[in-house]
C-alpha positions as CSV (number, residue, x, y, z in Angstrom):
1,X,0.1,0.0,-0.1
2,X,2.8,2.4,0.6
3,X,6.4,3.3,-1.0
4,X,8.2,2.7,2.3
5,X,7.4,1.5,5.8
6,X,9.2,3.9,7.2
7,X,10.2,7.5,5.7
8,X,13.1,9.6,7.9
9,X,12.7,13.5,7.4
10,X,16.1,14.6,8.0
11,X,19.9,12.7,8.5
12,X,21.4,14.3,11.3
13,X,22.6,12.1,14.7
14,X,18.5,10.8,15.5
15,X,17.4,10.6,11.8
16,X,20.2,8.5,10.7
17,X,19.7,5.9,13.9
18,X,16.2,6.1,13.5
19,X,17.2,5.1,9.8
20,X,19.1,2.6,10.4
21,X,17.0,1.2,13.5
22,X,14.0,0.4,11.6
23,X,16.0,-1.0,8.7
24,X,17.6,-4.0,11.1
25,X,13.9,-4.5,11.8
26,X,13.6,-5.4,8.1
27,X,11.7,-2.5,7.3
28,X,11.9,-0.7,3.8
29,X,13.2,2.8,4.5
30,X,14.0,5.9,3.0
31,X,15.5,9.0,4.1
32,X,14.9,12.9,2.7
33,X,18.0,14.9,2.7
34,X,19.0,17.5,0.6
35,X,22.0,16.8,-1.6
36,X,24.9,18.8,0.3
37,X,23.9,18.5,3.7
38,X,23.8,14.3,4.4
39,X,24.6,14.1,8.2
40,X,22.4,17.1,9.1
41,X,23.0,20.1,10.8
42,X,25.6,17.9,13.3
43,X,28.1,17.1,10.2
44,X,27.8,20.0,8.4
45,X,27.2,23.4,10.0
46,X,27.1,22.4,13.7
47,X,28.6,19.8,16.5
48,X,31.2,18.3,13.9
49,X,32.8,21.4,12.6
50,X,33.2,23.5,15.7
51,X,34.4,20.4,17.8
52,X,37.2,20.1,14.8
53,X,38.0,24.0,14.8
54,X,38.5,23.7,18.7
55,X,41.2,20.6,17.9
56,X,42.7,22.5,15.4
57,X,42.8,25.8,17.7
58,X,44.3,23.9,20.5
59,X,47.4,22.2,18.3
60,X,48.0,25.4,15.9
61,X,47.9,28.0,19.5
62,X,49.9,25.5,21.5
63,X,47.7,26.5,23.8
64,X,47.9,23.3,25.9
65,X,51.3,23.1,26.1
66,X,52.1,26.6,27.3
67,X,52.4,25.6,30.9
68,X,55.3,23.5,29.6
69,X,57.3,25.3,27.0
70,X,56.4,29.3,27.9
71,X,53.5,31.2,27.4
72,X,54.5,32.0,23.8
73,X,55.0,29.0,22.2
74,X,53.1,28.4,19.1
75,X,52.9,25.4,16.5
76,X,52.4,28.2,14.1
77,X,53.1,31.7,14.0
78,X,50.0,33.4,11.9
79,X,47.1,31.0,12.2
80,X,44.7,31.7,9.3
81,X,41.2,30.2,7.9
82,X,42.6,28.1,5.8
83,X,44.6,26.6,8.0
84,X,41.5,25.6,10.5
85,X,39.3,25.1,7.4
86,X,41.8,22.6,6.0
87,X,40.9,19.9,9.5
88,X,37.5,20.5,9.5
89,X,36.6,19.8,5.6
90,X,38.7,16.7,6.4
91,X,36.6,15.3,8.9
92,X,33.4,16.2,7.6
93,X,34.2,14.7,4.3
94,X,35.2,11.7,6.0
95,X,32.3,11.5,8.1
96,X,29.5,11.8,5.1
97,X,31.3,8.6,4.2
98,X,30.7,7.1,7.1
99,X,27.2,7.4,6.9
100,X,26.3,6.9,3.3
101,X,27.9,3.8,3.4
102,X,26.0,3.2,7.1
103,X,22.7,3.5,5.3
104,X,23.5,1.9,2.2
105,X,24.7,-1.0,4.2
106,X,21.4,-1.2,5.7
107,X,19.6,-0.6,2.1
108,X,17.9,2.5,3.1
109,X,17.0,4.5,0.2
110,X,18.0,7.6,0.1
111,X,16.2,10.5,-1.6
112,X,17.7,13.8,-1.9
113,X,15.6,17.0,-2.0
114,X,13.8,19.2,0.5
115,X,10.3,17.1,1.8
116,X,7.0,18.3,2.7
117,X,3.9,16.9,3.8
118,X,1.3,16.5,1.3
119,X,-0.9,14.4,3.3
120,X,-0.4,12.4,6.4
121,X,0.9,9.9,4.5
122,X,2.5,11.7,1.7
123,X,5.7,13.8,1.2
124,X,6.8,15.7,-2.1
125,X,10.1,16.0,-2.5
126,X,11.6,19.3,-4.4
127,X,14.4,18.3,-6.3
128,X,17.4,20.3,-4.8
129,X,18.6,21.5,-8.4
130,X,16.2,23.1,-11.0
131,X,16.9,19.9,-13.2
132,X,15.8,17.3,-10.9
133,X,12.0,16.7,-10.9
134,X,9.4,16.5,-7.9
135,X,8.7,13.3,-6.7
136,X,6.2,12.1,-4.4
137,X,6.3,9.1,-1.6
138,X,4.3,7.3,0.4
139,X,5.3,5.7,3.9
140,X,3.2,3.7,6.6
141,X,5.5,5.1,9.2
142,X,7.2,8.9,9.4
143,X,10.1,10.4,11.3
144,X,10.4,14.0,11.6
145,X,14.5,14.7,12.5
146,X,14.8,18.3,10.8
147,X,16.9,19.4,13.6
148,X,17.3,23.2,14.1
149,X,19.1,26.5,12.4
150,X,20.3,29.3,14.5
151,X,17.8,32.1,15.2
152,X,17.8,35.2,13.8
153,X,16.2,38.1,16.0
154,X,14.0,40.2,13.7
155,X,15.6,43.3,14.4
156,X,19.3,42.6,13.5
157,X,19.8,42.7,9.5
158,X,22.8,40.1,9.0
159,X,24.9,40.5,6.0
160,X,27.1,36.9,6.4
161,X,30.3,38.9,7.1
162,X,30.1,41.3,9.7
163,X,27.1,40.5,11.4
164,X,27.0,37.0,11.3
165,X,25.4,33.7,13.2
166,X,27.0,30.9,14.3
167,X,27.0,29.0,11.2
168,X,28.0,32.0,9.3
169,X,31.4,32.0,11.3
170,X,32.5,28.5,10.1
171,X,33.0,30.6,6.8
172,X,35.3,34.2,7.8
173,X,37.2,34.7,5.4
174,X,40.3,36.0,8.2
175,X,40.3,35.8,11.8
176,X,39.0,38.7,13.1
177,X,41.1,40.9,15.6
178,X,38.0,41.5,17.0
179,X,34.7,39.9,18.0
180,X,31.9,40.8,20.0
181,X,29.3,37.5,21.3
182,X,26.2,38.4,21.6
183,X,24.8,35.7,24.1
184,X,26.5,33.6,26.4
185,X,24.6,29.9,26.6
186,X,26.9,27.1,25.2
187,X,27.3,27.6,21.3
188,X,28.0,31.4,22.0
189,X,31.1,31.1,24.8
190,X,32.1,27.5,22.5
191,X,33.3,29.9,19.9
192,X,34.4,32.9,21.9
193,X,37.0,30.6,23.9
194,X,38.2,29.3,20.4
195,X,38.6,32.7,19.2
196,X,39.8,34.2,22.1
197,X,42.4,31.3,22.1
198,X,43.6,32.7,18.5
199,X,44.4,36.2,19.8
200,X,41.3,37.4,18.9
201,X,40.1,39.9,21.6
202,X,36.5,38.5,22.3
203,X,34.0,40.9,24.2
204,X,30.6,38.5,25.5
205,X,27.6,40.4,25.9
206,X,24.8,38.7,27.7
207,X,21.3,39.9,29.3
208,X,21.9,37.4,32.6
209,X,23.6,38.1,35.3
210,X,26.1,35.2,35.0
211,X,26.5,32.3,32.1
212,X,25.4,28.7,31.9
213,X,23.1,29.1,34.9
214,X,22.8,25.0,34.4
215,X,26.6,24.4,35.0
216,X,28.1,24.0,38.4
217,X,28.8,27.6,39.6
218,X,32.4,26.6,40.9
219,X,33.5,25.2,37.4
220,X,31.2,28.5,36.1
221,X,34.1,30.7,37.7
222,X,36.8,28.8,37.1
223,X,35.8,29.0,33.4
224,X,35.4,32.9,33.4
225,X,38.8,33.0,34.6
226,X,40.4,30.9,32.3
227,X,38.6,33.4,29.5
228,X,39.7,36.8,31.0
229,X,43.3,35.1,31.1
230,X,42.7,34.7,27.2
231,X,41.6,38.4,27.4
232,X,37.5,37.9,27.3
233,X,35.9,40.5,28.4
234,X,32.1,39.9,29.9
235,X,29.1,42.4,30.0
236,X,26.8,40.6,31.8
237,X,23.4,42.2,33.0
238,X,23.5,44.4,29.3
239,X,21.0,44.5,26.2
240,X,22.0,45.0,22.4
241,X,20.1,48.2,21.8
242,X,22.2,48.4,18.1
243,X,24.3,47.0,15.2
244,X,25.5,49.4,13.3
245,X,27.6,48.3,10.5
246,X,30.8,49.9,9.5
247,X,33.5,50.3,7.1
248,X,35.4,48.6,8.4
249,X,33.8,46.3,11.0
250,X,30.2,47.2,13.3
251,X,29.4,49.5,16.5
252,X,27.8,47.4,19.2
253,X,25.7,50.0,20.6
254,X,24.3,48.2,24.4
255,X,21.1,50.0,26.0
256,X,23.0,50.8,28.8
257,X,24.5,53.5,26.3
258,X,28.0,51.5,25.9
259,X,29.5,51.0,22.3
260,X,31.8,48.1,21.3
261,X,33.7,48.4,18.1
262,X,34.6,44.9,16.6
263,X,35.7,43.4,13.7
264,X,32.7,40.6,13.8
265,X,28.9,40.2,15.8
266,X,28.5,37.2,16.3
267,X,24.6,36.5,17.3
268,X,24.0,33.5,19.5
269,X,20.6,33.9,20.0
270,X,19.2,29.9,20.9
271,X,18.1,27.8,17.9
272,X,14.9,27.3,16.0
273,X,13.2,24.4,14.6
274,X,13.3,23.7,11.1
275,X,9.5,22.8,10.4
276,X,8.9,26.2,8.0
277,X,9.1,23.9,4.8
278,X,7.7,21.2,6.1
279,X,3.9,22.1,5.4
280,X,2.7,20.5,8.9
281,X,-0.6,21.4,8.5
282,X,-1.1,19.2,5.9
283,X,-0.3,16.4,8.4
284,X,-2.5,18.1,10.5
285,X,0.6,18.9,12.6
286,X,1.9,22.6,14.6
287,X,4.9,23.6,15.8
288,X,5.6,26.3,18.8
289,X,6.8,29.5,18.3
290,X,10.5,28.4,18.3
291,X,9.7,25.5,15.8
292,X,9.2,22.6,17.7
293,X,7.0,20.1,17.5
294,X,5.6,18.3,20.6
295,X,5.5,14.9,21.2
296,X,4.7,12.4,23.7
297,X,7.3,9.5,25.9
298,X,7.3,7.6,22.7
299,X,8.3,10.5,20.5
300,X,5.2,10.2,19.0
301,X,3.0,13.2,17.7
302,X,-0.3,13.8,17.9
303,X,-0.2,12.3,14.4
304,X,0.5,9.0,16.1
305,X,2.2,7.0,13.3
306,X,4.0,10.5,12.9
307,X,7.4,10.7,14.9
308,X,9.7,13.9,15.7
309,X,13.2,13.4,17.1
310,X,16.5,15.8,18.1
311,X,16.6,19.4,18.2
312,X,12.9,19.8,16.6
313,X,12.1,18.4,20.1
314,X,13.7,20.7,21.8
315,X,15.3,20.0,25.1
316,X,18.1,18.3,25.6
317,X,18.6,18.5,21.7
318,X,21.5,17.2,22.2
319,X,23.8,15.2,19.5
320,X,24.4,12.1,21.8
321,X,20.8,12.4,23.2
322,X,19.1,12.7,19.8
323,X,20.3,9.8,18.3
324,X,18.6,7.5,21.4
325,X,15.9,9.3,20.6
326,X,15.6,8.5,17.0
327,X,17.0,4.6,18.2
328,X,13.6,4.9,20.5
329,X,11.2,6.3,18.2
330,X,12.3,3.5,15.4
331,X,11.5,0.6,17.1
332,X,8.2,1.8,18.8
333,X,6.7,2.5,15.1
334,X,7.7,-0.6,14.4
335,X,6.0,-2.7,17.2
336,X,9.1,-3.5,19.4
337,X,9.5,-3.3,22.5
338,X,10.8,0.0,24.1
339,X,12.8,0.7,27.4
340,X,12.7,4.4,28.5
341,X,16.0,6.6,27.4
342,X,17.6,6.3,31.0
343,X,17.4,9.9,32.8
344,X,21.6,10.4,33.5
345,X,22.7,11.7,30.2
346,X,25.5,13.9,30.1
347,X,26.1,17.4,29.2
348,X,29.5,18.0,27.4
349,X,30.4,21.8,26.4
350,X,33.5,21.9,24.6
351,X,34.5,25.6,25.6
352,X,38.4,26.1,26.8
353,X,38.9,24.2,29.2
354,X,35.9,21.8,28.3
355,X,33.2,21.0,30.7
356,X,31.1,18.2,31.5
357,X,28.8,17.0,33.9
358,X,26.3,14.4,34.8
359,X,23.3,14.1,37.9
360,X,23.0,16.9,40.8
361,X,24.6,19.9,41.1
362,X,25.3,21.4,44.2
363,X,22.9,24.5,43.5
364,X,19.8,21.6,43.0
365,X,20.8,19.5,46.1
366,X,20.7,22.5,48.3
367,X,17.4,23.8,47.2
368,X,15.6,20.1,47.4
369,X,17.4,19.6,51.0
370,X,19.7,16.3,50.3
371,X,22.7,16.5,52.3
372,X,26.0,15.9,50.2
373,X,29.6,16.1,50.8
374,X,32.1,17.4,48.0
375,X,35.3,15.4,47.6
376,X,37.7,17.5,45.1
377,X,40.3,16.1,42.8
378,X,42.4,19.0,41.1
379,X,45.0,17.8,37.8
380,X,47.7,19.6,39.4
381,X,48.0,17.3,42.2
382,X,47.6,14.5,39.3
383,X,51.3,13.2,37.9
384,X,49.0,13.1,34.5
385,X,48.1,16.4,35.1
386,X,51.5,17.7,35.6
387,X,52.5,15.5,32.5
388,X,50.1,16.9,30.1
389,X,50.5,20.6,31.6
390,X,47.0,20.8,32.7
391,X,47.4,22.7,36.3
392,X,43.5,24.0,36.5
393,X,41.7,21.0,35.5
394,X,39.4,19.7,38.6
395,X,37.2,16.8,39.3
396,X,34.2,17.3,41.6
397,X,32.0,14.7,43.0
398,X,28.9,15.1,45.0
399,X,28.0,12.4,47.7
400,X,25.2,11.6,49.6
401,X,25.7,12.1,53.3
402,X,23.1,9.2,54.0
403,X,24.0,5.9,51.6
404,X,27.1,7.3,50.2
405,X,25.3,7.2,46.8
406,X,27.3,9.1,44.0
407,X,24.2,12.7,42.9
408,X,27.2,14.6,40.7
409,X,30.0,14.4,38.9
410,X,31.1,17.7,37.8
411,X,34.4,17.9,35.4
412,X,36.3,20.5,34.0
413,X,39.8,20.6,31.9
414,X,41.1,18.0,30.1
415,X,39.7,15.1,28.4
416,X,36.3,16.5,30.5
417,X,33.9,15.4,28.4
418,X,35.6,12.0,28.1
419,X,36.0,11.7,32.2
420,X,32.4,12.0,32.9
421,X,31.2,8.2,31.7
422,X,33.0,6.8,34.6
423,X,30.8,8.6,36.8
424,X,27.5,8.1,34.8
425,X,28.5,4.9,34.6
426,X,28.8,4.3,38.5
427,X,25.6,6.3,39.2
428,X,23.5,4.2,36.5
429,X,24.3,1.1,38.0
430,X,23.3,2.8,41.4
431,X,27.0,2.6,42.7
432,X,28.3,4.2,45.8
433,X,32.1,6.6,46.8
434,X,33.1,3.0,48.6
435,X,33.6,1.3,44.9
436,X,35.9,4.4,43.8
437,X,37.6,4.3,46.9
438,X,38.7,0.8,47.2
439,X,39.1,0.7,43.1
440,X,43.0,0.4,41.2
441,X,43.2,3.4,38.5
442,X,45.8,2.8,36.1
443,X,48.8,5.5,36.8
444,X,49.1,7.7,35.4
445,X,46.2,8.6,34.6
446,X,43.5,11.9,35.0
447,X,40.8,9.0,35.9
448,X,42.6,8.3,38.7
449,X,41.1,11.9,40.0
450,X,37.9,9.4,40.5
451,X,39.8,8.2,44.0
452,X,41.4,11.3,45.0
453,X,38.4,12.8,44.8
454,X,36.3,10.2,46.4
455,X,38.9,9.9,49.4
456,X,38.2,13.5,50.1
457,X,34.7,12.8,49.9
458,X,34.9,10.3,52.7
459,X,37.2,11.9,54.5
460,X,35.2,14.9,55.1
461,X,32.1,12.0,56.1
462,X,34.8,10.4,58.9
463,X,35.1,13.6,60.0
464,X,31.4,14.7,60.9
465,X,30.3,10.7,61.7
466,X,33.0,11.2,64.3
467,X,32.1,14.1,65.8
468,X,28.6,13.2,65.6
469,X,29.4,10.0,67.8
470,X,31.1,12.0,70.6
471,X,28.8,13.0,73.3
């Protein structure tokens, strides 16, 4: 009756995993994607390019080695956009090859073009080039995984060169000497730290009183210290009134009256769901004012045979969670038993230095009146920290005072996004800090920080227990 059992709109992390999961279950599967966007925003303009750019910056600037070889150490003196872009394009090309191979190996049909709903079971596909013919396909089940694009305030006149968003920053023709970043969210702070490492004088403007409000305050303060050390200026509690383009850059005027000249202004004003072209109304669906689609616990929309996964459904909008959402949605669509996604999803922020955490923060535990103890390990006290030249990194464990369960793990510094998974695994298994105290870790490693932090927490709890037991 239908051309396909399952059709996926978009080939980002959620779309890929949905398509492959359904194909593994023996279903006839197709994906719809623009010719130049295989892999979605994640591969082409978002996660992969930005993280590859970060690695290129760290390598070429020699930033991580300066504790060992001096503040003037650099691998390359004059770093150009071409230097940065070469590594980025190499990785993007390889990743696209991997995705194409995975889809082909699982017999997933790739339909190139832009999809839109004609009715709840029919998708019209407009070709990417004028020579392409529009076509219509039908599917029993449909998964929307179209992702997001940078939100652009209507009052701002973007020109892709002087006033830009996070997509356009990857295509600058030169490294700016000065940069204003509007918005201190994850994307804004990631790019601010990268360009600051390149030697750009960065000013971050944020209307709130602090950045990364969902992160541990001590970790955020440590990041601010390091960014200020890279000559980043923060303007918290400030809003942008206007941006005026000039022949040699732009002038950012704040509502307080301050004026900030810069070669370039980057807006990081959140993300907008890519749903405008989908003609959702033809399928009986609607999106909110941010382009997001509402779903239930199985990622099904109000139209039961249509699912939505990934950034297009909103929080947490992470590539890692999008992958799992896609897999679970496909399983449910195929009538397979589905287990709920685990609540303990780690957050990784690829600033310089990087941040990662899982579980509760100190502020959350305090608000919830859950007693806890803190165990801290600092990289400068670890042999591995000295070897790699990281004297600022730290790992913090939040431990229940009642039963010694691990309640939260917060890491700042080299390898933070890798290290956090040890704590995540222990928490997922309901483990206690006793395991970390008694475990043997390879030496010298950064993972050893778990044992040091666990001993710190246990020693503090032992002192409290001894004082409590005294008559």
